[in-house]
N, C-alpha and C positions, 0 to 999 in steps of 0.2 A: 449857904456856903457848902461847897462840895469838899469832901475829904478824899485824900488819895488812898488807894488800896495799900500801897507800900510807900515807905519813905524812900526818896531818891538816894541811891548809893553812888555818890560821885567818885569815890575811890575805885569801886568796881568798874565803872565806866571808863575811868582813866586807865586802869590796868588792861582792860580789853583793847582800848585804842593802842596802847603801848605794845601789847602782844601782836596785834595785827601789823603794826609798823615794823616791829622786829622781824616778823615772818617775811614781810615784803622785802626788807633789806637783805635778809639771808638768801632769799631766792635770787635776788639781783646779783649778789656776790658769787653764788654758785654758778650762775650763767656767765659772769665775767671770767671766772676761773676756767670754766669749760672752754670758752672762746680762746683764752690764753693757751691752754693745752693744745687746742686744734692748731693754733698758729705755730706753736713750738714744734709740733710734729709735722709741720709743712702742709697741712690740709686746711684750706680755706673754703669758705662757702662758694666762692667763684670757681674753685678747682673741681668741685664735685660734679660729676656728669649728671645732667638733667635730661630726662626723657622728653623727646619732642612731643608736644600734644597732638593727638589725632594721628600719629604714625606718619607724619609728613616725611617725604623723601628729601634728603639734602641734595645740593647741587652735585651732579655727576653720578648719582646712584641709579641703578637699574631697578626693575621691579623686585628682584630677589635680594636687594640690599647690598650688592657688591658694586664697586666702582667700574 
């Protein structure tokens, strides 16, 4: 019969799981609050200008970037 090096500490394991769960919940709450503030300030993810990949020209632009 093999003996364990240490007795299993179920309370410690439960506290670690609860700590990880609370940290994940807090991070999600902070992200939701940040999104709410962005919406309240009138800035949404769709409104932010995105750089076109590869420097592609949009319709009507010349080589120097002016229409």
